[in-house]
C-alpha positions as CSV (number, residue, x, y, z in Angstrom):
1,M,17.2,-3.3,-11.8
2,A,20.7,-1.8,-12.1
3,H,20.9,-1.9,-15.9
4,N,17.6,0.0,-16.0
5,R,18.7,2.6,-13.5
6,N,21.7,3.4,-15.6
7,K,19.8,4.1,-18.8
8,R,19.6,7.9,-18.3
9,E,22.3,8.5,-15.7
10,A,24.6,10.0,-18.3
11,T,22.1,12.7,-19.2
12,R,21.1,13.6,-15.7
13,R,22.5,16.5,-13.7
14,P,24.2,15.5,-10.4
15,E,21.6,17.3,-8.3
16,E,18.9,15.0,-9.7
17,F,20.2,12.1,-7.8
18,F,18.9,11.3,-4.3
19,S,20.5,13.7,-1.9
20,P,17.9,14.4,0.7
21,G,20.3,12.8,3.2
22,R,23.2,15.0,2.0
23,R,21.0,18.1,2.0
24,R,19.3,17.3,5.2
25,F,22.6,16.1,6.8
26,V,24.4,19.3,5.9
27,T,21.5,21.5,7.1
28,G,21.5,19.3,10.2
29,L,25.1,20.1,10.8
30,A,24.4,23.8,10.1
31,A,21.9,23.6,12.9
32,G,24.3,21.7,15.1
33,T,24.9,24.5,17.6
34,A,21.2,24.7,18.3
35,L,20.9,20.9,18.7
36,L,24.0,20.8,20.9
37,G,22.3,23.4,23.1
38,L,19.4,20.9,23.4
39,G,21.8,18.2,24.6
40,V,22.2,16.3,21.3
41,S,25.7,14.7,21.2
42,P,28.1,15.3,18.2
43,A,28.3,11.5,17.9
44,R,24.6,11.2,17.2
45,L,24.8,14.1,14.7
46,L,27.5,12.2,12.9
47,A,25.7,8.9,12.8
48,G,25.0,9.5,9.1
49,L,28.7,9.0,8.3
50,E,28.5,5.3,9.4
51,Q,27.2,2.3,7.6
52,P,23.7,1.2,8.8
53,A,23.5,-0.7,12.0
54,P,22.1,-4.3,11.8
55,Q,18.3,-4.5,12.4
56,R,17.6,-5.3,16.0
57,T,14.5,-6.6,17.8
58,L,13.4,-4.4,20.7
59,R,11.0,-5.9,23.4
60,G,9.3,-4.6,26.5
61,R,7.1,-1.6,27.4
62,L,9.5,1.3,27.1
63,F,11.2,2.1,23.8
64,D,13.6,4.9,22.8
65,L,13.7,5.5,19.0
66,T,16.0,8.0,17.4
67,I,15.5,9.3,13.8
68,V,18.8,10.1,12.2
69,P,20.4,10.6,8.8
70,Q,22.2,7.4,7.9
71,Q,24.5,6.6,5.1
72,V,23.5,3.6,3.0
73,N,24.7,1.9,-0.1
74,F,22.1,-0.3,-1.9
75,T,23.1,0.4,-5.5
76,G,26.9,0.9,-5.5
77,Q,26.3,4.6,-4.7
78,K,26.5,6.0,-1.2
79,R,23.3,7.9,-0.2
80,F,21.7,9.1,3.0
81,A,18.6,7.5,4.4
82,T,16.3,8.5,7.2
83,A,16.9,5.7,9.7
84,V,15.4,4.6,13.0
85,N,18.1,3.8,15.5
86,G,20.6,3.7,12.7
87,S,19.0,0.9,10.6
88,V,16.9,0.7,7.5
89,P,14.3,-0.8,8.0
90,G,14.1,0.3,11.6
91,P,14.2,-2.1,14.5
92,I,11.6,-4.8,14.9
93,L,9.4,-3.7,17.8
94,R,7.7,-6.5,19.8
95,W,4.9,-5.5,22.1
96,R,2.5,-7.6,24.1
97,E,-1.3,-7.4,24.0
98,G,-2.7,-5.7,27.0
99,D,0.5,-3.8,27.9
100,E,0.7,-0.1,28.1
101,V,3.7,0.9,25.9
102,T,5.7,4.1,25.9
103,I,7.7,5.1,22.9
104,N,10.0,8.1,23.0
105,V,10.8,9.3,19.5
106,T,13.6,11.8,19.2
107,N,14.2,13.7,16.0
108,H,17.8,14.3,14.9
109,I,17.0,15.3,11.3
110,A,16.6,19.0,10.3
111,E,12.9,18.8,9.4
112,S,9.8,17.8,11.3
113,T,9.0,14.1,11.4
114,S,6.5,11.6,12.8
115,I,5.8,7.9,13.3
116,H,2.4,6.3,12.6
117,W,1.6,2.9,14.1
118,H,0.0,1.4,11.0
119,G,-3.1,-0.8,11.9
120,I,-2.9,-0.2,15.6
121,I,-6.1,0.8,17.4
122,L,-5.3,3.7,19.7
123,P,-6.4,7.2,20.8
124,F,-6.2,9.6,17.9
125,Q,-3.7,11.8,19.7
126,M,-1.2,8.9,19.5
127,D,-1.8,8.1,15.8
128,G,1.2,10.1,14.6
129,V,-0.3,12.1,11.6
130,P,0.8,15.7,11.5
131,D,-1.9,18.3,11.3
132,I,-4.6,15.7,12.3
133,S,-3.3,13.9,15.3
134,F,-0.5,16.2,16.5
135,P,1.8,18.9,15.2
136,G,4.7,16.6,14.3
137,I,8.1,16.2,16.0
138,A,10.3,19.3,15.4
139,P,14.1,19.0,15.0
140,G,15.8,18.3,18.3
141,E,12.5,17.4,20.0
142,T,11.2,14.2,21.6
143,F,7.6,13.1,21.4
144,R,6.3,10.5,23.8
145,Y,3.7,8.1,22.5
146,R,1.8,6.2,25.3
147,F,-1.2,3.9,24.9
148,R,-2.5,0.5,25.8
149,V,-2.2,-2.3,23.2
150,S,-5.6,-3.9,22.6
151,Q,-4.7,-6.3,19.8
152,S,-2.1,-8.8,18.5
153,G,-0.6,-9.6,15.2
154,T,1.7,-8.4,12.5
155,Y,1.8,-4.6,11.7
156,W,4.4,-2.0,10.9
157,Y,5.3,1.7,11.6
158,H,6.4,4.5,9.3
159,S,6.7,8.2,8.9
160,H,3.6,10.2,8.0
161,S,5.7,13.4,7.2
162,G,6.3,14.3,3.6
163,F,8.1,11.6,1.6
164,Q,10.3,10.3,4.5
165,E,8.8,6.8,4.3
166,Q,10.5,6.5,0.9
167,T,13.8,7.4,2.4
168,G,13.8,4.7,4.9
169,L,11.7,5.7,7.9
170,Y,9.7,2.4,8.4
171,G,10.0,-0.8,10.4
172,P,8.1,-3.9,11.5
173,L,5.8,-4.1,14.5
174,I,4.8,-7.4,16.1
175,V,2.2,-7.7,18.9
176,D,2.4,-11.0,20.8
177,P,-1.0,-12.3,22.0
178,L,-2.1,-12.9,25.6
179,E,-3.7,-16.2,24.6
180,P,-1.9,-19.0,22.7
181,E,-2.0,-18.8,18.9
182,P,-4.6,-20.9,17.1
183,F,-1.7,-22.5,15.1
184,S,1.7,-23.8,15.9
185,Y,5.1,-23.1,14.4
186,D,8.8,-23.7,15.2
187,R,10.4,-20.5,13.8
188,D,9.1,-17.0,13.4
189,Y,10.6,-14.6,10.8
190,V,9.7,-11.1,9.7
191,V,9.9,-10.5,5.9
192,M,9.6,-6.8,5.2
193,L,9.4,-5.8,1.5
194,S,10.2,-2.2,0.4
195,D,11.5,-0.1,-2.5
196,W,14.5,2.2,-2.4
197,S,15.5,4.9,-4.9
198,D,18.8,6.8,-5.0
199,E,16.7,9.7,-6.3
200,N,15.3,12.5,-4.2
201,P,11.6,11.5,-3.7
202,A,10.5,15.1,-4.2
203,G,12.3,14.8,-7.6
204,I,10.4,11.6,-8.4
205,Y,7.1,13.3,-7.6
206,A,8.0,16.3,-9.8
207,R,8.9,14.1,-12.7
208,L,5.6,12.2,-12.4
209,K,3.7,15.5,-12.4
210,K,5.5,16.5,-15.6
211,M,5.4,13.1,-17.4
212,A,3.3,10.4,-15.7
213,G,5.0,7.7,-17.7
214,Y,8.6,8.8,-17.0
215,Y,9.5,5.5,-15.3
216,N,7.5,3.2,-17.7
217,F,9.7,1.5,-20.3
218,A,7.2,-1.2,-21.2
219,E,5.1,0.6,-23.8
220,R,4.2,-1.1,-27.0
221,T,6.7,-1.4,-29.8
222,T,6.6,-1.8,-33.6
223,P,7.5,-5.5,-33.4
224,E,4.7,-6.1,-31.0
225,L,2.3,-4.3,-33.4
226,W,3.3,-6.8,-36.2
227,R,3.0,-9.7,-33.8
228,D,-0.6,-8.6,-32.8
229,I,-1.5,-8.3,-36.5
230,R,-0.3,-11.8,-37.1
231,E,-2.2,-13.2,-34.1
232,K,-5.4,-11.2,-34.0
233,G,-5.7,-9.8,-37.5
234,L,-5.5,-6.2,-38.8
235,Q,-9.0,-5.1,-38.0
236,K,-9.0,-6.4,-34.4
237,T,-5.6,-4.9,-33.7
238,W,-6.6,-1.6,-35.2
239,Q,-9.8,-1.5,-33.1
240,D,-7.9,-2.3,-30.0
241,R,-5.2,0.3,-30.5
242,A,-7.7,2.9,-31.6
243,M,-9.7,2.4,-28.4
244,W,-6.7,3.0,-26.1
245,N,-5.5,5.9,-28.2
246,R,-9.0,7.6,-28.0
247,M,-8.8,7.3,-24.2
248,R,-5.2,8.5,-24.2
249,M,-4.4,5.6,-21.9
250,S,-2.0,2.7,-21.9
251,D,-2.7,-1.0,-21.2
252,R,0.7,-1.1,-19.6
253,D,0.3,1.6,-17.1
254,L,0.7,-0.7,-14.1
255,S,3.1,1.1,-11.7
256,D,3.9,4.8,-11.5
257,V,7.5,4.1,-10.3
258,T,9.3,1.1,-11.5
259,G,12.6,-0.9,-11.3
260,Y,14.1,1.8,-13.5
261,T,14.8,3.8,-10.3
262,Y,13.8,1.3,-7.6
263,T,15.9,-1.4,-5.9
264,F,13.6,-3.8,-4.2
265,L,14.6,-4.8,-0.7
266,M,13.7,-7.7,1.6
267,N,14.6,-6.9,5.3
268,G,16.9,-4.2,3.9
269,H,18.8,-6.7,1.6
270,T,19.1,-6.2,-2.1
271,P,18.4,-9.0,-4.6
272,A,22.1,-9.3,-5.1
273,D,22.7,-10.6,-1.6
274,G,19.2,-11.5,-0.4
275,W,17.9,-12.2,3.1
276,T,18.5,-15.6,4.6
277,G,16.3,-17.5,7.1
278,L,17.5,-20.9,8.5
279,F,15.4,-24.0,9.2
280,R,15.7,-27.6,10.0
281,K,13.9,-30.2,7.8
282,G,10.4,-30.7,8.9
283,E,10.1,-27.5,10.9
284,K,7.1,-25.3,10.5
285,I,8.0,-21.7,9.8
286,R,5.9,-18.6,10.3
287,L,6.7,-15.8,7.8
288,R,5.3,-12.4,8.7
289,I,5.2,-10.7,5.3
290,I,4.9,-6.9,5.4
291,N,4.7,-4.6,2.4
292,G,6.4,-1.5,3.6
293,S,7.1,-0.1,0.2
294,A,6.2,3.4,-1.0
295,M,4.7,2.5,-4.4
296,T,5.2,-1.2,-5.2
297,F,2.7,-4.2,-5.2
298,F,4.5,-7.5,-4.9
299,D,3.5,-11.0,-6.1
300,V,4.9,-13.4,-3.6
301,R,5.6,-17.1,-3.9
302,I,8.1,-19.8,-2.7
303,P,8.6,-22.3,-5.5
304,G,8.4,-25.8,-4.1
305,L,6.4,-24.8,-1.0
306,T,2.7,-24.3,-0.4
307,M,1.9,-21.3,1.8
308,T,-0.9,-21.5,4.4
309,V,-2.2,-18.0,5.0
310,V,-3.3,-17.7,8.6
311,A,-3.6,-14.0,9.1
312,A,-4.3,-10.9,7.1
313,D,-3.4,-7.4,8.3
314,G,-2.7,-8.8,11.8
315,Q,-6.0,-10.6,12.1
316,N,-6.4,-14.4,12.2
317,I,-8.3,-15.9,9.4
318,E,-9.5,-19.4,8.5
319,P,-6.3,-21.0,7.1
320,V,-6.2,-21.1,3.3
321,S,-3.4,-22.8,1.3
322,V,-2.1,-21.0,-1.8
323,D,0.9,-21.0,-4.1
324,E,1.1,-17.2,-4.5
325,F,-0.5,-14.0,-3.3
326,R,-0.4,-10.3,-4.2
327,I,0.4,-8.0,-1.3
328,G,-0.5,-4.4,-1.8
329,V,1.3,-1.5,-0.3
330,A,0.8,-1.4,3.5
331,E,-0.8,-4.9,3.7
332,T,0.5,-7.7,5.8
333,Y,0.0,-11.5,5.5
334,D,1.2,-14.2,7.9
335,V,1.9,-17.6,6.2
336,L,3.1,-21.0,7.4
337,V,5.4,-23.1,5.4
338,E,6.9,-26.6,6.1
339,P,10.0,-27.5,4.1
340,E,10.2,-31.3,3.6
341,D,13.6,-31.4,2.0
342,D,17.1,-30.4,3.0
343,R,17.4,-27.8,0.3
344,A,17.2,-24.1,-0.2
345,Y,13.9,-22.4,-1.1
346,T,13.6,-18.9,-2.7
347,I,11.2,-16.4,-1.4
348,F,10.4,-14.6,-4.6
349,A,8.6,-11.2,-4.5
350,Q,8.3,-9.8,-8.0
351,A,7.0,-6.3,-8.6
352,L,3.6,-6.2,-10.2
353,D,5.1,-4.6,-13.3
354,R,7.8,-7.2,-13.5
355,T,10.6,-4.7,-13.5
356,G,12.4,-6.1,-10.5
357,Y,12.1,-8.3,-7.4
358,A,13.0,-8.8,-3.8
359,R,14.6,-12.1,-2.8
360,G,15.2,-14.2,0.3
361,T,16.2,-17.7,1.0
362,L,14.9,-20.3,3.4
363,T,17.8,-22.8,3.8
364,P,19.1,-25.5,6.2
365,D,22.6,-24.4,5.3
366,P,23.8,-20.7,4.8
367,S,26.0,-21.9,1.9
368,L,23.0,-23.2,0.0
369,M,21.0,-20.7,-2.2
370,G,17.8,-21.3,-4.0
371,E,17.3,-20.6,-7.7
372,V,15.6,-17.4,-8.7
373,P,12.7,-18.1,-11.0
374,E,12.1,-16.2,-14.2
375,F,9.8,-13.2,-14.3
376,D,6.2,-13.9,-15.2
377,P,5.1,-12.3,-18.5
378,Y,4.5,-8.5,-18.4
379,P,0.8,-8.0,-17.4
380,L,-1.6,-6.2,-19.7
381,L,-4.6,-4.3,-18.5
382,T,-7.9,-5.4,-20.1
383,H,-11.4,-4.2,-20.4
384,V,-12.2,-5.8,-17.1
385,D,-9.6,-3.5,-15.5
386,M,-11.3,-0.5,-17.0
387,G,-14.6,-1.4,-15.4
388,M,-16.3,-2.0,-18.8
389,D,-19.2,-4.3,-19.6
390,M,-18.2,-4.7,-23.3
391,G,-21.7,-6.2,-24.1
392,N,-23.3,-2.8,-23.3
393,M,-20.4,-0.5,-24.3
394,D,-21.1,2.5,-26.6
395,M,-17.7,2.7,-28.2
396,Q,-18.5,6.1,-29.8
397,N,-18.9,7.7,-26.4
398,M,-15.6,6.2,-24.9
399,E,-13.9,9.6,-25.1
400,N,-16.6,11.6,-23.4
401,P,-18.3,9.5,-20.7
402,G,-20.8,12.1,-19.7
403,P,-20.8,14.8,-17.0
404,T,-22.6,13.4,-14.0
405,V,-23.9,9.8,-14.2
406,D,-22.8,6.4,-15.1
407,A,-24.5,4.5,-17.9
408,A,-25.9,2.2,-15.2
409,M,-27.8,5.1,-13.7
410,Q,-30.3,5.6,-16.5
411,S,-33.0,4.0,-14.4
412,M,-33.4,5.9,-11.2
413,A,-36.0,3.6,-9.6
414,G,-35.3,2.8,-6.0
415,M,-32.7,5.6,-5.6
416,D,-32.5,7.7,-2.5
417,H,-33.3,11.1,-4.1
418,G,-32.6,13.0,-1.0
419,A,-29.0,11.7,-1.1
420,M,-28.8,12.6,-4.8
421,G,-29.2,16.2,-3.9
422,A,-26.1,16.1,-1.7
423,M,-24.0,14.9,-4.7
424,A,-23.2,18.5,-5.7
425,G,-21.1,18.6,-2.5
426,I,-17.4,17.7,-2.5
427,T,-17.2,14.9,0.1
428,A,-19.2,11.8,-0.6
429,A,-22.6,10.3,-1.6
430,S,-24.4,9.2,1.5
431,V,-27.3,6.9,0.7
432,A,-29.8,4.8,2.6
433,R,-28.5,1.5,3.8
434,R,-28.8,-1.2,1.2
435,G,-28.0,-4.9,1.7
436,P,-27.3,-6.8,4.9
437,A,-24.0,-6.8,6.6
438,G,-21.3,-8.9,4.9
439,L,-23.0,-9.1,1.5
440,G,-21.9,-5.7,0.1
441,S,-23.9,-2.9,-1.5
442,D,-26.5,-3.2,-4.1
443,T,-26.8,0.6,-4.4
444,R,-26.4,2.0,-7.9
445,V,-23.3,3.9,-8.9
446,I,-23.6,7.6,-8.3
447,H,-21.2,10.2,-9.8
448,A,-20.8,13.6,-8.2
449,E,-20.8,16.8,-10.3
450,T,-17.3,17.3,-9.0
451,E,-16.2,14.3,-11.0
452,A,-16.2,16.3,-14.3
453,G,-13.3,18.4,-15.4
454,P,-9.6,18.2,-16.2
455,G,-8.8,16.2,-13.0
456,V,-10.9,13.1,-14.1
457,D,-10.1,11.3,-17.4
458,M,-12.0,8.1,-16.9
459,R,-15.1,6.6,-15.3
460,A,-15.7,2.9,-14.8
461,R,-18.9,2.2,-16.8
462,A,-19.8,-1.1,-15.2
463,P,-17.7,-1.5,-12.0
464,K,-18.3,-4.9,-10.4
465,Y,-17.3,-6.7,-7.2
466,R,-14.3,-8.8,-8.2
467,L,-13.4,-10.3,-4.8
468,D,-12.5,-13.6,-6.5
469,D,-10.2,-11.9,-9.1
470,P,-6.5,-12.2,-8.2
471,G,-5.7,-9.2,-10.4
472,V,-4.0,-8.4,-13.6
473,G,-1.0,-10.6,-14.2
474,L,-2.1,-13.4,-11.9
475,R,-5.2,-14.6,-13.7
476,D,-5.0,-18.2,-15.0
477,N,-1.3,-18.5,-14.4
478,G,-1.5,-22.1,-13.4
479,R,-0.9,-21.4,-9.7
480,R,-3.4,-21.2,-6.8
481,V,-3.5,-17.5,-6.0
482,L,-5.1,-15.9,-2.9
483,T,-8.0,-13.6,-3.5
484,Y,-10.1,-11.5,-1.1
485,A,-12.9,-14.0,-1.5
486,D,-10.7,-16.5,0.4
487,L,-10.6,-14.4,3.5
488,K,-12.8,-15.4,6.4
489,N,-12.4,-14.3,10.0
490,L,-11.4,-17.1,12.3
491,Y,-13.8,-15.7,14.9
492,P,-17.4,-14.6,14.7
493,T,-18.1,-11.1,13.5
494,A,-18.0,-8.8,16.6
495,D,-20.6,-6.2,15.4
496,R,-23.4,-8.1,13.7
497,R,-25.5,-5.0,13.0
498,D,-26.5,-4.1,9.5
499,P,-25.1,-0.8,8.3
500,E,-27.3,2.3,9.1
501,R,-26.0,4.2,6.1
502,E,-23.6,3.9,3.2
503,I,-20.9,6.3,1.9
504,Q,-19.9,5.9,-1.7
505,L,-16.4,7.1,-2.6
506,H,-15.0,7.3,-6.1
507,L,-11.2,7.0,-6.6
508,T,-10.6,9.4,-9.4
509,G,-7.7,10.9,-11.3
510,N,-6.2,12.0,-14.6
511,M,-3.3,9.6,-15.1
512,A,-1.7,11.6,-17.9
513,R,-1.5,14.7,-15.7
514,Y,-0.8,12.7,-12.6
515,M,-3.7,14.2,-10.7
516,W,-5.4,12.1,-8.0
517,S,-8.5,12.7,-6.0
518,I,-11.6,11.3,-4.3
519,N,-14.9,12.1,-6.0
520,G,-12.9,14.4,-8.2
521,V,-11.7,16.6,-5.3
522,K,-8.2,16.7,-4.0
523,Y,-7.5,16.8,-0.3
524,A,-6.7,20.5,-0.1
525,D,-10.2,21.4,-1.3
526,A,-12.1,18.7,0.5
527,E,-14.4,18.8,3.5
528,P,-13.9,16.1,6.2
529,L,-16.0,12.9,6.2
530,R,-18.1,12.8,9.3
531,F,-19.0,9.6,11.2
532,A,-21.4,9.5,14.1
533,Y,-19.8,7.9,17.1
534,G,-21.1,4.4,17.5
535,E,-22.7,4.1,14.1
536,R,-22.3,1.1,11.8
537,L,-21.8,2.3,8.3
538,R,-20.7,0.9,4.9
539,I,-18.0,2.4,2.7
540,T,-18.3,1.5,-0.9
541,F,-15.3,2.4,-3.2
542,I,-15.7,2.7,-7.0
543,N,-12.3,2.8,-8.7
544,D,-12.6,5.0,-11.7
545,T,-8.9,4.7,-12.6
546,M,-6.8,1.9,-14.0
547,M,-4.5,1.8,-11.0
548,N,-4.7,-0.4,-7.9
549,H,-5.3,1.8,-4.8
550,P,-4.6,0.6,-1.3
551,M,-7.0,2.5,0.9
552,H,-6.2,2.9,4.6
553,L,-8.6,4.1,7.3
554,H,-6.8,5.0,10.5
555,G,-8.1,4.2,13.9
556,M,-10.9,1.8,13.0
557,W,-11.2,-1.6,11.4
558,S,-12.3,-2.0,7.8
559,E,-14.5,-5.1,7.8
560,L,-14.3,-6.5,4.3
561,E,-17.6,-7.7,2.9
562,T,-16.9,-11.0,1.2
563,G,-20.3,-12.6,1.3
564,D,-20.3,-14.2,4.8
565,G,-21.8,-11.9,7.5
566,A,-20.9,-14.3,10.2
567,R,-17.1,-14.3,9.6
568,I,-16.3,-10.8,8.2
569,P,-12.5,-10.4,7.9
570,R,-11.0,-7.3,9.5
571,K,-8.4,-5.3,7.6
572,H,-6.6,-2.0,8.0
573,T,-5.8,-1.6,4.3
574,V,-8.1,-2.6,1.4
575,I,-7.0,-2.9,-2.2
576,V,-9.4,-1.5,-4.7
577,Q,-8.7,-3.0,-8.1
578,P,-8.8,-1.0,-11.3
579,G,-12.4,-0.4,-12.6
580,A,-13.9,-2.4,-9.6
581,R,-16.1,-1.7,-6.6
582,I,-15.6,-3.0,-3.1
583,S,-17.4,-2.5,0.2
584,Y,-16.6,-2.8,3.8
585,L,-18.2,-2.0,7.1
586,V,-16.9,0.3,9.8
587,T,-18.0,0.6,13.4
588,A,-17.2,4.3,14.3
589,D,-16.0,3.5,17.8
590,A,-13.0,5.9,17.9
591,M,-13.6,9.5,18.7
592,G,-11.5,12.2,17.2
593,G,-9.8,13.1,13.9
594,W,-8.4,10.4,11.6
595,A,-6.6,10.1,8.3
596,Y,-8.1,8.2,5.4
597,H,-6.1,7.9,2.2
598,C,-4.5,5.9,-0.6
599,H,-1.3,4.4,0.7
600,L,0.6,4.9,-2.6
601,L,3.0,7.6,-1.4
602,Y,2.8,9.8,-4.4
603,H,-1.0,9.6,-4.6
604,M,-1.4,10.3,-0.9
605,P,-1.1,14.2,-1.0
606,A,-4.3,14.4,-3.0
607,M,-6.1,11.1,-2.6
608,F,-6.7,11.8,1.1
609,R,-9.5,12.8,3.5
610,K,-9.8,13.6,7.2
611,V,-12.5,11.7,9.1
612,E,-14.1,13.2,12.1
613,V,-15.9,10.9,14.5
614,K,-18.2,12.8,17.0
């Protein structure tokens, strides 16, 4: 929020503010003679001096996208963004299932760039990940993406180069189906959520590395201490505070980057002006809600309207009616709403940490605006979010959880000891298949030797499946909140095979040092994960941190195990809650090299793996 952003501005040096556009634009002009020699017009080079173009919808089979520096003003300060065809977000692309599409992407910024088609199943050479799928798109060059579209639904696209996604290089992607939809509607709107900062994203990352809580202004205060003593008593308050202090953790460490620096956008509109969608009373409206933010989880509701969720990550599900849902970074949900009154309704998307919101209005009259609801209370992390079973917790050992095994591993009966020997490696625990498809894993938690050291400051002692848990801040709030347990594929599971093997991956980190990893190993030091072409395998994540992690596997569906093997929902991004475990099935039907990573932009450099399918 604006007043938060201004707190430290008086003490910051001018170069601390976001100037990648200025720097990149100036270097772009310096390289102008070279680009002119490649046939780039001065008008295109000077596109960054203009205000953003309105977001357009592009349809067909042939698309020309141009990546340019573009002047924007979201906060009262002019900055430069990385825009697609002059707009932030980029244009809405509408493809048709079954078509072969060609997308020519031309780079007019002074550094290499890329576009990844998030959630689209395609040949790995077209996936748009530098150093895995292709080299990237150099300044002044054009790369031609060409592939056949084999699916339909709501998706999005974004840069996979550096921190360009944070600076505006993202946009919606809609694939219209060949067959009629299994539901009807009168209007179809895209609602893209994102977060913008005037700061240089490289500077944001550097500040987080120096002080992980730099953007967190919600830490406990002395008045709160006295309030807790009055409500819980001195002894209970002292025990609670002592536990968090011993762990050197905070129960308010919800988001790494907050509304202190972020302005939250809906279709490129700030909360001050908001986005507007028109309707007539009695119409049924489809909202394609996309979280295209770099770091922000949103809790979405429309006061006065029930939302019927009909698709998750582009895939149709059995409809479920809710009042609210949490949408993690990179997820998409399609919902139907049916306003019964001639009044305005507010689409309210508050950040998980309650430091800001994005806003839109559904209205029969552009002059009518809906009321903006109050923020929900600031969420507090609990023992559940730490993966603790407090009934079996040894509080004396909280600070030193042990070098290699979880407390639950004291009994080794039934364990695949051959797989245990591989745990000294730096990739993953591969264990014998346990449990039928759809029901999740009953394999014990295994900790690798690599999970000891300064890069790991916590282990979930009793991680549980929490598919029916809406998450911190949404529990028992009086509203019907969507959970993963509600998701059931509208169609029968395509691959009914039980998994042949299981890979257990731990999401690890040291939050105080802002170090992230998988199984205690950062990407630069990791071996690829290897899938055998055609195999059916289970991925089980154990989140040993207190952050939500949106995990995204490129090129293949992640089939979330919610307890029903006959109707397993397919997703491209799966949220792993703090201190929890979650499992999904993968059919390794896509040859080549693929990216696999946390979609939080500032976690991604380290919490990343390459997957090789051979």
